[in-house]
ZAMARGU-4260 file (C-alpha; in steps of 0.2 Angstrom, whole numbers, plus 5000, padded with zeros to 4 digits):
<rodrens>
0) 5455/5067/5223 | 5465/5079/5213 | 5484/5078/5218 | 5487/5095/5212 | 5475/5103/5225
5) 5485/5094/5239 | 5498/5104/5248 | 5511/5094/5259 | 5518/5104/5273 | 5536/5096/5275
10) 5545/5097/5292 | 5563/5101/5293 | 5566/5089/5307 | 5557/5074/5313 | 5554/5075/5331
15) 5549/5060/5341 | 5533/5062/5351 | 5527/5078/5342 | 5509/5077/5335 | 5507/5086/5318
20) 5490/5093/5314 | 5493/5100/5297 | 5504/5088/5288 | 5493/5089/5272 | 5483/5104/5267
25) 5468/5106/5254 | 5468/5124/5249 | 5454/5122/5236 | 5443/5113/5248 | 5445/5126/5262
30) 5443/5140/5249 | 5426/5133/5243 | 5420/5131/5261 | 5425/5149/5265 | 5416/5156/5249
35) 5400/5145/5253 | 5400/5152/5271 | 5401/5170/5265 | 5387/5167/5253 | 5376/5162/5267
40) 5381/5176/5279 | 5390/5191/5272 | 5381/5191/5255 | 5364/5190/5263 | 5368/5205/5275
45) 5375/5214/5259 | 5359/5212/5250 | 5348/5217/5264 | 5358/5232/5270 | 5344/5244/5264
50) 5329/5234/5269 | 5320/5236/5286 | 5307/5223/5289 | 5307/5222/5308 | 5297/5233/5320
55) 5305/5238/5336 | 5296/5245/5350 | 5306/5260/5356 | 5294/5266/5369 | 5303/5271/5386
60) 5301/5257/5399 | 5288/5247/5389 | 5296/5230/5394 | 5303/5236/5411 | 5293/5229/5425
65) 5302/5238/5439 | 5295/5255/5434 | 5277/5260/5438 | 5265/5266/5424 | 5265/5284/5432
70) 5284/5285/5431 | 5284/5279/5414 | 5271/5293/5408 | 5281/5306/5417 | 5297/5301/5410
75) 5290/5299/5392 | 5282/5317/5394 | 5299/5324/5399 | 5308/5315/5385 | 5295/5322/5373
80) 5297/5340/5379 | 5316/5338/5379 | 5315/5333/5360 | 5306/5349/5356 | 5319/5360/5364
85) 5334/5351/5356 | 5341/5361/5341 | 5339/5351/5325 | 5352/5360/5315 | 5368/5367/5323
90) 5370/5380/5310 | 5353/5388/5312 | 5357/5401/5324 | 5339/5409/5324 | 5331/5392/5330
95) 5325/5396/5348 | 5313/5388/5360 | 5295/5389/5356 | 5287/5403/5366 | 5270/5400/5374
100) 5257/5411/5382 | 5244/5403/5395 | 5250/5386/5388 | 5247/5391/5370 | 5260/5393/5357
105) 5263/5411/5351 | 5265/5405/5333 | 5247/5399/5333 | 5240/5415/5341 | 5249/5425/5328
110) 5239/5416/5314 | 5223/5426/5318 | 5219/5439/5305 | 5211/5452/5316 | 5220/5455/5332
115) 5213/5470/5341 | 5224/5480/5353 | 5215/5481/5370 | 5223/5498/5374 | 5218/5507/5359
120) 5202/5517/5360 | 5201/5523/5342 | 5202/5506/5333 | 5187/5495/5336 | 5189/5483/5322
125) 5182/5466/5325 | 5172/5470/5340 | 5155/5471/5331 | 5142/5458/5336 | 5134/5447/5323
130) 5117/5455/5326 | 5124/5472/5323 | 5132/5467/5307 | 5117/5458/5301 | 5106/5473/5305
135) 5117/5485/5295 | 5124/5474/5281 | 5112/5459/5281 | 5099/5467/5269 | 5084/5473/5278
140) 5088/5470/5296 | 5076/5458/5305 | 5064/5457/5291 | 5074/5445/5280 | 5081/5435/5295
145) 5072/5420/5302 | 5066/5421/5320 | 5075/5410/5331 | 5065/5400/5345 | 5070/5401/5363
150) 5075/5383/5363 | 5087/5386/5349 | 5094/5401/5359 | 5097/5391/5374 | 5106/5378/5363
155) 5117/5392/5356 | 5121/5398/5373 | 5125/5381/5379 | 5137/5379/5364 | 5156/5381/5368
160) 5162/5398/5361 | 5175/5399/5348 | 5192/5407/5351 | 5188/5423/5341 | 5172/5426/5352
165) 5183/5423/5368 | 5195/5436/5362 | 5182/5449/5358 | 5174/5447/5375 | 5191/5449/5383
170) 5194/5465/5373 | 5177/5472/5378 | 5180/5468/5397 | 5197/5477/5396 | 5190/5492/5388
175) 5176/5493/5401 | 5189/5492/5415 | 5200/5505/5407 | 5185/5517/5406 | 5180/5514/5424
180) 5198/5517/5430 | 5198/5534/5420 | 5182/5539/5428 | 5188/5535/5446 | 5205/5545/5442
185) 5195/5560/5436 | 5183/5560/5451 | 5198/5558/5463 | 5207/5573/5455 | 5192/5584/5456
190) 5190/5580/5475 | 5208/5584/5478 | 5207/5601/5470 | 5191/5605/5479 | 5200/5600/5496
195) 5215/5610/5492 | 5204/5625/5488 | 5195/5623/5505 | 5211/5621/5515 | 5218/5637/5508
200) 5203/5647/5514 | 5204/5639/5531 | 5223/5641/5533 | 5222/5660/5532 | 5211/5659/5548
205) 5222/5647/5557 | 5239/5657/5554 | 5245/5666/5569 | 5262/5668/5578 | 5264/5660/5595
210) 5271/5670/5609 | 5290/5671/5613 | 5288/5661/5629 | 5280/5647/5620 | 5293/5647/5607
215) 5307/5646/5620 | 5299/5632/5629 | 5298/5623/5612 | 5316/5626/5608 | 5321/5619/5625
220) 5310/5604/5623 | 5319/5599/5607 | 5329/5584/5609 | 5348/5584/5606 | 5354/5574/5591
225) 5360/5557/5594 | 5379/5552/5591 | 5373/5540/5578 | 5363/5554/5569 | 5378/5565/5570
230) 5390/5552/5562 | 5377/5548/5548 | 5376/5567/5544 | 5396/5568/5544 | 5397/5553/5532
235) 5384/5561/5521 | 5395/5577/5519 | 5412/5568/5518 | 5421/5569/5501 | 5419/5553/5491
240) 5434/5545/5484 | 5438/5549/5466 | 5446/5538/5454 | 5465/5543/5451 | 5472/5545/5434
245) 5482/5531/5427 | 5501/5530/5428 | 5509/5538/5413 | 5522/5529/5403 | 5540/5535/5402
250) 5537/5542/5384 | 5522/5552/5390 | 5532/5559/5405 | 5547/5564/5393 | 5535/5572/5381
255) 5527/5582/5395 | 5544/5588/5402 | 5550/5593/5385 | 5534/5603/5382 | 5536/5612/5399
260) 5554/5616/5396 | 5550/5623/5378 | 5536/5634/5386 | 5548/5641/5399 | 5561/5644/5386
265) 5549/5654/5375 | 5544/5664/5390 | 5562/5668/5395 | 5566/5673/5377 | 5551/5685/5377
270) 5557/5693/5393 | 5575/5694/5387 | 5569/5704/5371 | 5557/5715/5381 | 5541/5709/5374
275) 5526/5712/5385 | 5515/5698/5389 | 5499/5706/5381 | 5509/5709/5365 | 5514/5691/5364
280) 5496/5685/5365 | 5489/5679/5348 | 5472/5684/5342 | 5459/5670/5340 | 5462/5661/5323
285) 5443/5657/5321 | 5430/5670/5318 | 5412/5666/5316 | 5401/5670/5301 | 5389/5680/5312
290) 5403/5690/5320 | 5400/5709/5318 | 5417/5714/5323 | 5411/5726/5336 | 5420/5719/5351
295) 5433/5733/5351 | 5438/5745/5365 | 5443/5763/5363 | 5460/5764/5371 | 5465/5781/5366
300) 5457/5798/5362 | 5458/5801/5343 | 5451/5819/5344 | 5463/5832/5337 | 5467/5849/5342
305) 5461/5861/5328 | 5475/5875/5325 | 5479/5886/5310 | 5496/5891/5303 | 5498/5904/5289
310) 5479/5903/5285 | 5480/5883/5284 | 5475/5869/5296 | 5490/5862/5305 | 5490/5843/5305
315) 5509/5839/5306 | 5509/5835/5325 | 5496/5822/5322 | 5505/5814/5308 | 5521/5813/5318
320) 5512/5805/5332 | 5505/5792/5320 | 5522/5789/5313 | 5529/5786/5331 | 5515/5773/5334
325) 5518/5764/5318 | 5537/5763/5322 | 5533/5756/5339 | 5522/5743/5331 | 5536/5738/5319
330) 5549/5737/5333 | 5537/5725/5342 | 5536/5714/5327 | 5555/5714/5325 | 5556/5708/5343
335) 5544/5694/5340 | 5555/5688/5325 | 5570/5689/5336 | 5562/5676/5348 | 5566/5663/5336
340) 5585/5667/5334 | 5594/5671/5351 | 5610/5677/5343 | 5604/5691/5334 | 5605/5708/5342
345) 5591/5720/5345 | 5598/5734/5334 | 5600/5723/5319 | 5582/5716/5321 | 5575/5734/5322
350) 5585/5739/5306 | 5579/5724/5297 | 5561/5727/5302 | 5562/5745/5297 | 5569/5740/5280
355) 5555/5727/5278 | 5542/5740/5282 | 5549/5752/5270 | 5549/5739/5256 | 5531/5734/5260
360) 5525/5752/5259 | 5535/5755/5243 | 5524/5742/5234 | 5509/5752/5237 | 5516/5768/5228
365) 5519/5769/5209 | 5525/5786/5206 | 5543/5792/5208 | 5537/5807/5219 | 5528/5795/5231
370) 5544/5785/5233 | 5554/5800/5237 | 5541/5805/5250 | 5542/5787/5258 | 5561/5788/5259
375) 5559/5805/5268 | 5547/5798/5280 | 5558/5783/5283 | 5573/5795/5288 | 5561/5804/5300
380) 5555/5788/5308 | 5573/5782/5311 | 5577/5799/5319 | 5562/5797/5330 | 5566/5779/5335
385) 5583/5784/5340 | 5577/5797/5351 | 5564/5785/5360 | 5576/5770/5360 | 5585/5775/5376
390) 5569/5778/5386 | 5563/5761/5381 | 5579/5752/5385 | 5580/5760/5402 | 5562/5753/5406
395) 5566/5736/5400 | 5584/5734/5405 | 5580/5726/5422 | 5569/5713/5415 | 5581/5709/5400
400) 5596/5707/5412 | 5586/5695/5423 | 5580/5685/5408 | 5598/5685/5400 | 5605/5679/5417
405) 5593/5664/5417 | 5598/5648/5410 | 5589/5642/5394 | 5576/5629/5397 | 5580/5619/5381
410) 5597/5613/5375 | 5602/5603/5360 | 5615/5589/5363 | 5632/5596/5358 | 5640/5587/5343
415) 5658/5589/5349 | 5668/5590/5365 | 5672/5608/5362 | 5654/5614/5361 | 5650/5604/5377
420) 5665/5612/5386 | 5660/5629/5381 | 5642/5625/5386 | 5648/5621/5404 | 5662/5634/5405
425) 5660/5648/5418 | 5644/5640/5426 | 5642/5635/5444 | 5640/5617/5448 | 5622/5619/5451
430) 5620/5627/5434 | 5630/5613/5426 | 5619/5600/5434 | 5604/5609/5428 | 5610/5610/5410
435) 5614/5591/5410 | 5597/5587/5417 | 5588/5598/5404 | 5599/5591/5389 | 5593/5573/5395
440) 5575/5578/5396 | 5574/5588/5380 | 5582/5574/5370 | 5575/5559/5378 | 5577/5543/5367
445) 5558/5541/5366 | 5555/5559/5358 | 5566/5556/5342 | 5575/5543/5333 | 5593/5550/5334
450) 5592/5555/5352 | 5599/5539/5358 | 5615/5541/5348 | 5617/5559/5354 | 5615/5555/5372
455) 5628/5540/5370 | 5640/5553/5364 | 5636/5564/5379 | 5641/5551/5391 | 5659/5551/5382
460) 5660/5570/5383 | 5655/5570/5401 | 5668/5557/5405 | 5681/5567/5396 | 5676/5583/5405
465) 5678/5574/5422 | 5695/5569/5417 | 5700/5586/5412 | 5694/5593/5429 | 5705/5580/5438
470) 5720/5586/5428 | 5719/5604/5433 | 5732/5612/5444 | 5719/5612/5458 | 5707/5598/5454
475) 5689/5601/5456 | 5685/5586/5466 | 5668/5593/5472 | 5662/5596/5455 | 5667/5579/5450
480) 5658/5572/5464 | 5642/5581/5459 | 5644/5576/5440 | 5644/5557/5445 | 5625/5558/5447
485) 5621/5563/5428 | 5634/5551/5423 | 5626/5537/5433 | 5609/5541/5425 | 5616/5540/5407
490) 5625/5524/5412 | 5608/5516/5417 | 5600/5522/5401 | 5614/5516/5389 | 5624/5503/5398
495) 5632/5496/5383 | 5639/5513/5377 | 5645/5517/5394 | 5654/5501/5396 | 5662/5503/5379
500) 5668/5521/5384 | 5676/5516/5400 | 5684/5500/5392 | 5692/5511/5379 | 5699/5522/5393
505) 5706/5507/5403 | 5713/5500/5387 | 5723/5516/5383 | 5729/5517/5401 | 5735/5499/5401
510) 5743/5501/5384 | 5753/5516/5390 | 5758/5507/5406 | 5765/5493/5396 | 5774/5504/5384
515) 5783/5514/5398 | 5788/5497/5406 | 5795/5491/5389 | 5805/5507/5386 | 5811/5512/5404
520) 5810/5496/5413 | 5799/5504/5427 | 5783/5514/5427 | 5775/5527/5438 | 5758/5529/5445
525) 5745/5537/5433 | 5738/5554/5435 | 5723/5559/5445 | 5711/5557/5431 | 5714/5538/5429
530) 5712/5535/5447 | 5695/5544/5447 | 5690/5534/5432 | 5694/5518/5443 | 5683/5525/5457
535) 5669/5529/5445 | 5669/5511/5439 | 5665/5505/5456 | 5650/5517/5457 | 5643/5513/5439
540) 5645/5494/5438 | 5643/5479/5450 | 5660/5474/5457 | 5655/5458/5465 | 5653/5448/5449
545) 5665/5434/5446 | 5668/5441/5428 | 5663/5458/5422 | 5667/5466/5405 | 5672/5482/5414
550) 5676/5478/5432 | 5688/5464/5428 | 5699/5474/5417 | 5700/5488/5430 | 5704/5475/5443
555) 5719/5468/5433 | 5725/5486/5429 | 5725/5490/5448 | 5734/5475/5452 | 5747/5480/5439
560) 5749/5497/5447 | 5753/5490/5464 | 5766/5478/5457 | 5774/5487/5443 | 5774/5505/5448
565) 5789/5511/5458 | 5787/5520/5475 | 5799/5535/5474 | 5789/5549/5481 | 5776/5553/5494
570) 5764/5556/5480 | 5766/5538/5474 | 5762/5531/5492 | 5746/5542/5492 | 5741/5535/5475
575) 5745/5517/5480 | 5735/5519/5496 | 5720/5526/5486 | 5721/5510/5475 | 5721/5499/5490
580) 5706/5508/5496 | 5698/5505/5479 | 5703/5486/5480 | 5694/5485/5497 | 5679/5493/5490
585) 5679/5481/5475 | 5680/5465/5485 | 5669/5471/5500 | 5654/5459/5494 | 5663/5445/5485
590) 5678/5444/5498 | 5690/5440/5484 | 5708/5438/5490 | 5720/5451/5483 | 5738/5447/5486
595) 5744/5463/5479 | 5735/5472/5492 | 5743/5463/5507 | 5760/5465/5499 | 5758/5484/5496
600) 5753/5487/5514 | 5768/5477/5520 | 5779/5488/5509 | 5771/5504/5516 | 5775/5498/5534
605) 5793/5494/5527 | 5796/5512/5521 | 5791/5519/5538 | 5805/5510/5547 | 5822/5516/5551
610) 5836/5508/5541 | 5844/5499/5556 | 5827/5490/5560 | 5823/5485/5542 | 5830/5468/5543
615) 5824/5450/5547 | 5809/5450/5534 | 5807/5450/5515 | 5798/5462/5504 | 5791/5460/5487
620) 5793/5471/5471 | 5790/5486/5469 | 5798/5489/5487 | 5817/5485/5489 | 5825/5480/5506
625) 5839/5493/5503 | 5838/5510/5494 | 5837/5529/5495 | 5818/5527/5497 | 5818/5516/5512
630) 5813/5530/5525 | 5800/5538/5515 | 5787/5538/5528 | 5799/5540/5543 | 5796/5556/5554
635) 5810/5561/5566 | 5804/5578/5571 | 5796/5578/5588 | 5787/5594/5586 | 5778/5587/5571
640) 5774/5571/5580 | 5766/5580/5594 | 5756/5593/5583 | 5749/5579/5572 | 5730/5576/5572
645) 5722/5562/5564 | 5713/5566/5548 | 5709/5559/5531 | 5721/5561/5517 | 5714/5572/5503
650) 5717/5566/5486 | 5720/5584/5480 | 5736/5585/5490 | 5745/5575/5477 | 5745/5590/5465
655) 5750/5603/5479 | 5763/5593/5489 | 5778/5602/5483 | 5771/5619/5488 | 5768/5613/5506
660) 5779/5615/5521 | 5790/5602/5529 | 5778/5601/5544 | 5763/5598/5533 | 5773/5584/5523
665) 5777/5576/5540 | 5759/5576/5545 | 5754/5569/5528 | 5767/5555/5531 | 5759/5551/5548
670) 5741/5551/5540 | 5747/5539/5527 | 5754/5527/5541 | 5737/5529/5550 | 5728/5525/5534
675) 5739/5509/5532 | 5734/5503/5549 | 5716/5505/5546 | 5717/5496/5529 | 5726/5482/5539
680) 5712/5481/5551 | 5699/5480/5537 | 5709/5467/5528 | 5709/5456/5544 | 5690/5458/5546
685) 5688/5454/5527 | 5699/5439/5525 | 5696/5431/5542 | 5685/5416/5535 | 5700/5410/5524
690) 5709/5394/5531 | 5726/5402/5527 | 5722/5419/5535 | 5736/5417/5548 | 5749/5413/5535
695) 5744/5427/5524 | 5745/5440/5538 | 5760/5432/5546 | 5773/5445/5538 | 5763/5460/5543
700) 5761/5453/5561 | 5780/5451/5562 | 5783/5469/5556 | 5770/5476/5568 | 5776/5466/5584
705) 5795/5467/5581 | 5800/5481/5570 | 5788/5496/5571 | 5793/5509/5583 | 5777/5511/5592
710) 5783/5522/5606 | 5789/5536/5595 | 5771/5538/5587 | 5758/5550/5593 | 5744/5543/5604
715) 5731/5543/5591 | 5743/5534/5579 | 5746/5521/5593 | 5728/5518/5595 | 5727/5514/5576
720) 5742/5503/5578 | 5734/5493/5593 | 5717/5491/5585 | 5725/5484/5569 | 5736/5472/5579
725) 5722/5467/5590 | 5711/5463/5575 | 5726/5451/5569 | 5729/5442/5585 | 5711/5439/5591
730) 5708/5428/5576 | 5707/5410/5581 | 5715/5397/5570 | 5702/5385/5564 | 5710/5372/5554
735) 5701/5356/5548 | 5712/5341/5549 | 5715/5331/5533 | 5704/5315/5532 | 5705/5302/5518
740) 5690/5301/5507 | 5678/5288/5513 | 5676/5274/5501 | 5666/5257/5500 | 5677/5243/5506
745) 5683/5231/5493 | 5677/5213/5496 | 5689/5199/5496 | 5690/5188/5480 | 5680/5172/5481
750) 5682/5157/5471 | 5664/5151/5469 | 5659/5149/5451 | 5647/5162/5445 | 5633/5154/5435
755) 5626/5165/5421 | 5610/5161/5412 | 5613/5159/5393 | 5599/5167/5383 | 5597/5158/5366
760) 5588/5168/5352 | 5571/5161/5346 | 5568/5149/5361 | 5555/5152/5375 | 5564/5154/5391
765) 5557/5146/5406 | 5550/5156/5421 | 5537/5155/5434 | 5519/5150/5430 | 5511/5167/5430
770) 5525/5173/5418 | 5522/5158/5406 | 5503/5161/5406 | 5506/5179/5402 | 5517/5175/5387
775) 5505/5162/5381 | 5491/5175/5382 | 5501/5187/5372 | 5506/5174/5359 | 5487/5169/5357
780) 5482/5187/5356 | 5495/5190/5342 | 5489/5174/5333 | 5471/5179/5334 | 5474/5197/5329
785) 5483/5191/5313 | 5469/5179/5309 | 5456/5192/5311 | 5465/5204/5300 | 5467/5190/5287
790) 5448/5187/5288 | 5443/5205/5287 | 5455/5207/5271 | 5446/5192/5263 | 5429/5199/5267
795) 5433/5215/5259 | 5440/5206/5244 | 5424/5195/5243 | 5413/5211/5244 | 5423/5220/5231
800) 5420/5204/5219 | 5401/5205/5223 | 5400/5224/5219 | 5410/5221/5203 | 5399/5207/5197
805) 5384/5218/5201 | 5391/5232/5190 | 5395/5220/5176 | 5377/5213/5176 | 5370/5231/5175
810) 5382/5236/5161 | 5378/5220/5151 | 5359/5222/5153 | 5361/5240/5148 | 5371/5235/5133
815) 5359/5222/5128 | 5344/5235/5129 | 5354/5247/5119 | 5357/5234/5105 | 5339/5229/5105
820) 5334/5248/5103 | 5347/5251/5089 | 5341/5235/5080 | 5323/5240/5081 | 5327/5257/5074
825) 5338/5249/5060 | 5323/5238/5055 | 5311/5252/5055 | 5323/5263/5045 | 5325/5248/5032
830) 5306/5246/5031 | 5303/5265/5028 | 5316/5265/5015 | 5309/5250/5006 | 5292/5258/5006
835) 5299/5274/4999 | 5308/5264/4985 | 5292/5255/4981 | 5283/5272/4980 | 5296/5278/4967
840) 5294/5263/4957 | 5275/5264/4956
</rodrens>
């Protein structure tokens, strides 16, 4: 009726045929309907939320007709027992199941006040019968008690006994049984003793030895042990397996090795200074409080020879002997002190010990005369010590010399290269290896904090020492070969420090090579030490990696050597062939192609040809087609050709080539040529899988087939030549023909129109029936979800209003009561004051 409560829902567009449901809305009417509905439903539930006025039968299977009564009872009993065993409180850890004994709870049994132990014979509390207690404590025994008739007694017997009476009967029965068992045991023991005594008396009469014949027959009759019995006995005597000790860690092993070496070093120092083993033993540090100090041994005869001189007793000889003994003891103390310092000599230690002994004895004397006597005794002691010294030295010389000749067992890591060099100088290769091994063991990184840095320095020192050995006039290649093993061990322990040291050496070598090329325009091959460093790189680091921080720079440096160093002498050829061998060793796993290697082998063949045949092919730098070094490997002497035997080219020949004869030089040339043929054969086997193998080896094949004078070479050299040529010619060409890449064929253009579905935003797109139904369900679900959320929100708001109205009613009632109380108190106070005023007036 009120136009202001009507809401008109206007449409943007009028569409023909569309039925509109909510053209006009009445929000007031709908709101009042919703409130009324909530008052009848939600408000009623809210007011009755804490009230229970309905009885529900929760008995199991009460209304289930499919279950029989017996099954119902069994199931109910099981549920009841299960409820008893369920923990009521999860935080009560001591709550366990109820324990029972013969179907009765132990908690009820423990409530009895007087529980008598059935096993105790001494305590018999609670076992007195009622008649006995009445007789003793009833006041007069049977006089004061009423006589009970026989009928009453029968009735009492028929009455069920109480729990206490049953327990008393059970205790009495158990005691009676125990007493009977004890008597049976004692009687059996007496009978056994009597039987033993009688048997001993009869045994003396029965004891007699059978004759020998009977005994032999019995021995023969004994059956032989079965195989099974023998195996069982052997298994019984076999050693049982014992648990082995756990594997020790690297730190524990290093500590044990260090302790062992220190013990051996102390023993060596003791023997070097001539100290006997007994003197080195220490007395036990601990002495018991009950020790009487009587465990001594009389080692010498202290009796003195009585003699007179000028009417007085002569005791000088005895004093001299005592002084000698004291001097020997002082010398032994000095030698023990020398064990700590190896560099001090024996004479200095003896003099220091004598001075110390004199100082210590001078503290005991206070007068000047006693000091003079002490100085006189000191001179006599020195004189006696000098006389006895040669005899002691002769006795101890062999032991001391043997101890001095031994290597020390403990070494400190040298701080500089000079100390390291002096440590190894004059030692054999075995001693040098032993010294390096002991240095590593005594200074293992796990034993101290700074040992790692020290051993990293040791790697650099050892590398420098190897280079110095290689630069000697006669390089010690065998020593270098042995020293590679400790170098490898240090590299495995500290790979980063090792790589830094070798990279530093390679960087310096490459820098020197570039400087020489800039200054002179050409360079020469480096020394033997650099070549050995390149060899060591292949031993310490993996050479098959595509890129490596140490191997890759070494690879580049070797390629520069083969392309930029001139070949002027036979030494250059040997060094270049050594670099070629290193290249093959580097690429043996990765099979990487090295063009410098092929070019250098081609140049070696070129310098072995005579000048008139060195035409019709091209060579690459550092070799030249024309020059004075063209016939460097050419040998024309027929005697040298006949006397040559195939052997490896030693690297040490580089330093002593000038001192050798012409025949040896010619033999070296032929050996270099044989090595070149072997390298060509290895390269052919290595680079066979390459598609361009034949093109790479074509220049070498031309030289071998058309220019090399094979007939002039010795037979063994001809064998090397033919093996290399055979390796090149046997390789079959395997080319794969070029084929265009397969692609999907491009279709021809067609002029049929392509219909594309235009999607308009906000419109429902048509589809099949299932898809439309699915979309309708989704839309309906969204609508219902929004409506449910809206209704829940309205319900919560309604409940909040109800709660607020309740609190307001309670507060208003409280305020009203407080006002009434305050009003009554005010009227009471007014009446009291009025009465008081009236009293004052009166």
